[in-house]
C-alpha positions in Angstrom: 0.0 0.0 0.0 2.9 2.4 0.7 4.1 2.7 -3.0 0.6 3.8 -4.1 0.5 6.7 -1.7 4.0 7.8 -2.7 3.1 7.8 -6.4 -0.1 10.0 -5.8 1.9 12.5 -3.7 4.5 12.8 -6.4 1.8 13.5 -9.1 0.2 16.1 -6.9 3.5 17.8 -6.3 4.3 17.9 -10.1 0.9 19.2 -10.9 1.2 22.0 -8.3 4.7 23.0 -9.6 3.3 23.1 -13.2 0.5 25.4 -12.0 2.9 27.7 -10.2 5.2 27.9 -13.3 2.3 28.6 -15.6 1.1 31.4 -13.3 4.7 32.9 -13.2 4.9 32.8 -17.0 1.5 34.4 -17.4 2.4 37.2 -15.0 5.8 37.7 -16.6 4.3 37.9 -20.1 1.6 40.2 -19.0 4.0 42.5 -17.1 7.1 42.4 -19.3 5.8 41.0 -22.6 8.5 38.4 -22.4 6.9 35.9 -24.7 5.3 38.2 -27.2 7.9 37.5 -29.9 7.7 33.8 -29.2 4.0 33.9 -29.5 4.2 35.8 -32.8 6.7 33.3 -34.2 4.5 30.4 -33.1 1.4 32.0 -34.5 3.2 32.6 -37.8 4.5 29.0 -37.8 1.0 27.6 -37.0 -0.9 29.9 -39.5 -0.6 27.4 -42.4 -1.9 24.7 -40.1 -4.9 26.9 -39.2 -5.7 27.4 -42.9 -5.2 23.7 -43.5 -7.5 22.7 -40.6 -10.1 25.2 -41.7 -10.0 24.3 -45.4 -12.3 21.3 -45.1 -14.9 23.5 -43.3 -14.6 26.2 -46.0 -15.0 23.5 -48.7 -18.1 22.1 -46.9 -19.5 25.6 -46.5 -19.0 26.3 -50.2 -20.6 23.0 -51.2 -23.5 23.7 -48.9 -24.0 27.2 -50.5 -23.6 25.7 -53.9 -26.2 23.0 -53.2 -28.6 25.5 -51.7 -28.1 27.8 -54.7 -28.6 24.9 -57.1 -31.7 23.8 -55.2 -33.0 27.3 -55.2 -32.3 27.7 -59.0 -34.0 24.4 -59.6 -37.1 25.5 -57.6 -37.2 28.8 -59.4 -36.7 27.1 -62.7 -39.6 24.8 -62.0 -41.8 27.7 -60.9 -40.9 29.6 -64.1 -41.7 26.6 -66.2 -45.0 26.2 -64.4 -45.8 29.9 -65.0 -44.9 29.5 -68.7 -47.2 26.5 -69.0 -50.0 28.4 -67.3 -49.5 31.4 -69.6 -49.3 29.1 -72.7 -52.5 27.3 -71.6 -54.2 30.7 -71.1 -53.1 31.7 -74.6 -54.5 28.5 -76.0 -57.8 29.1 -74.3 -57.8 32.8 -75.4 -57.1 31.7 -79.0 -59.9 29.2 -78.8 -62.3 31.8 -77.3 -61.2 34.3 -80.0 -61.8 31.7 -82.7 -65.2 30.9 -81.3 -66.2 34.5 -81.0 -65.2 35.1 -84.6 -67.3 32.1 -85.7 -70.3 33.4 -83.6 -70.0 36.9 -85.0 -70.0 35.5 -88.6 -72.9 33.3 -87.7 -75.0 35.9 -86.1 -74.3 38.5 -88.7 -75.0 36.2 -91.6 -78.1 36.4 -93.8 -79.8 39.5 -92.4 -83.3 38.5 -93.8 -86.2 40.4 -92.2 -89.1 38.7 -90.3 -86.9 35.8 -89.2 -86.1 34.7 -85.7 -82.8 33.0 -85.2 -81.9 30.7 -82.2 -78.3 30.1 -81.5 -77.6 26.4 -80.8 -74.6 24.2 -80.2 -73.9 20.7 -81.5 -73.8 18.1 -78.7 -73.1 15.0 -80.8 -73.0 13.8 -84.4 -74.2 10.3 -85.6 -72.5 9.3 -88.8 -73.1 5.9 -90.4 -74.0 4.7 -93.9 -77.7 4.8 -93.1 -78.1 7.9 -91.0 -76.4 11.3 -90.9 -77.8 13.2 -87.9 -76.7 15.3 -85.0 -78.1 16.4 -81.6 -78.3 20.1 -80.6 -78.7 21.7 -77.2 -82.1 23.3 -77.8 -85.5 21.7 -77.4 -89.2 22.4 -76.9 -88.5 24.8 -74.1 -86.7 27.0 -76.6 -89.7 26.8 -79.1 -87.9 24.4 -81.4 -90.2 22.4 -83.7 -89.9 19.7 -86.2 -89.1 20.8 -89.7 -87.3 23.9 -88.5 -84.4 24.8 -90.8 -80.8 24.7 -89.5 -78.0 26.8 -91.0 -74.5 28.0 -90.2 -72.4 30.9 -91.5 -71.7 29.0 -94.8 -75.1 27.7 -95.7 -77.9 25.2 -95.1 -77.0 22.4 -92.7 -80.3 20.4 -92.4 -83.6 20.4 -90.6 -85.0 19.4 -87.2 -86.7 15.9 -87.3 -87.3 15.2 -83.6 -87.7 17.5 -80.5 -87.4 16.7 -76.8 -87.7 19.1 -73.9 -84.0 20.1 -73.9 -82.5 18.7 -77.1 -83.4 18.2 -80.7 -82.2 15.9 -83.5 -81.2 17.4 -86.8 -81.1 15.5 -90.2 -78.2 16.7 -92.3 -78.6 17.6 -96.0 -76.2 14.9 -96.9 -78.4 12.2 -95.5 -79.9 9.9 -98.3 -83.4 10.6 -97.0 -83.1 14.4 -97.2 -84.3 16.4 -100.2 -84.3 20.2 -100.5 -85.9 22.4 -103.2 -83.2 24.7 -104.7 -82.6 27.0 -107.5 -79.6 28.2 -109.5 -78.7 31.6 -108.3 -77.5 32.7 -111.7 -80.7 32.0 -113.6 -83.4 30.8 -111.1 -83.5 27.2 -112.6 -85.4 25.0 -110.1 -84.1 21.6 -109.0 -84.0 19.2 -106.0 -80.8 18.7 -103.9 -80.9 15.1 -102.6 -78.5 13.7 -100.0 -76.0 11.2 -101.3 -74.4 10.0 -98.1 -71.7 11.3 -95.7 -68.7 12.9 -97.5 -70.4 12.8 -100.9 -71.7 15.6 -103.1 -75.4 16.2 -103.3 -77.3 14.7 -106.2 -79.2 17.5 -108.1 -82.4 16.2 -109.6 -84.2 18.3 -112.3 -87.4 17.9 -114.2 -86.6 19.6 -117.5 -85.1 18.3 -120.8 -83.2 21.6 -121.3 -81.2 22.6 -118.3 -78.8 25.5 -117.8 -76.5 24.4 -114.9 -72.8 24.9 -115.0 -69.9 23.8 -112.8 -69.4 26.6 -110.2 -73.0 27.6 -110.1 -74.3 28.4 -106.6 -77.5 26.7 -105.5 -79.7 28.4 -103.0 -83.0 27.5 -101.3 -86.0 28.2 -103.6 -88.6 28.6 -100.8 -91.3 26.6 -102.7 -91.5 24.0 -99.9 -92.7 26.7 -97.4 -90.2 25.4 -94.9 -86.8 26.7 -95.9 -86.8 30.5 -96.6 -85.7 31.4 -100.1 -82.1 32.6 -100.8 -80.0 30.6 -98.4 -76.8 29.1 -99.9 -76.9 25.3 -100.2 -74.2 24.0 -102.5 -71.8 24.7 -105.3 -72.2 22.7 -108.5 -69.1 20.4 -108.8 -70.0 18.1 -111.7 -72.2 18.3 -114.8 -72.1 15.1 -116.9 -74.1 14.3 -120.0 -75.4 10.7 -119.9 -76.0 10.0 -123.6 -77.2 6.5 -123.0 -80.2 7.7 -121.0 -80.4 11.2 -122.6 -80.0 12.8 -119.2 -77.7 15.2 -117.4 -76.2 14.1 -114.1 -75.4 17.0 -111.8 -73.7 16.9 -108.4 -73.0 19.8 -106.0 -70.8 20.1 -103.0 -72.5 21.4 -99.8 -71.3 24.9 -98.8 -71.6 24.2 -95.1 -68.6 22.3 -93.7 -70.6 19.4 -92.3 -67.5 17.8 -90.8 -66.8 20.8 -88.5 -70.2 21.8 -87.2 -70.3 23.4 -83.7 -72.5 26.4 -83.5 -75.7 26.7 -85.6 -78.7 28.8 -86.1 -82.3 27.6 -86.0 -84.6 29.7 -88.3 -88.3 30.5 -87.7 -90.7 33.3 -88.6 -90.9 36.0 -85.9 -94.7 36.0 -85.8 -95.1 32.3 -86.2 -96.4 30.3 -83.3 -97.2 27.1 -85.1 -95.4 23.9 -84.0 -94.9 21.4 -86.7 
């Protein structure tokens, strides 16, 4: 047990001596600046070590700033791309609205014929097959729509209403094989019947005269003799006039002026003072 106490006493003594020496050095340096030059030399010698030790931290700080900047730039880039997409989508909508407004103006300002009431309607669906060429519109009996009512667009005659429900109606297109429309040649008043020939095909122009005066490029308009379609509305443009010598007949075809493939907004025609429902 005795060696252990001797060792502890020796350590305490050494520690006490070290403290006393440190205090003396501090007082001497403070009083007489004895170690100032030594301290300067040591600081100068250790400066590269300070820079070397601090370099990893600087690198980490720079990397952190770079990552934050890159993340910020990425976020800002995404935000700008999103804003550009929003603006572009707004432009698309504005262009669509502008196009629709132009179409509506053309439609509402077309054919200023007096004593006619026009109802603006929109196409809901189109049924196209070899046996039926029809479409459904968003106006019905609550809008005073009636069977037989003429339907037009800004280019010409589209068809007529064949069935009416409360909120919608069904329209038979002029290209349907069951549709026939009295027409006349605008140039000379020659009367004929424009019959549907199927979807995507020209109308067949039937006539009841041995001597006819119809030429390619003639415009056919409604004649009004059926008391259903008002006279003067454009129907078709004569596209073909062929002499059938075997049957001593003239075969005439005409292309509808209304673009039946691109129907969206239409007008329903009726007399202003007419209350009859057919």
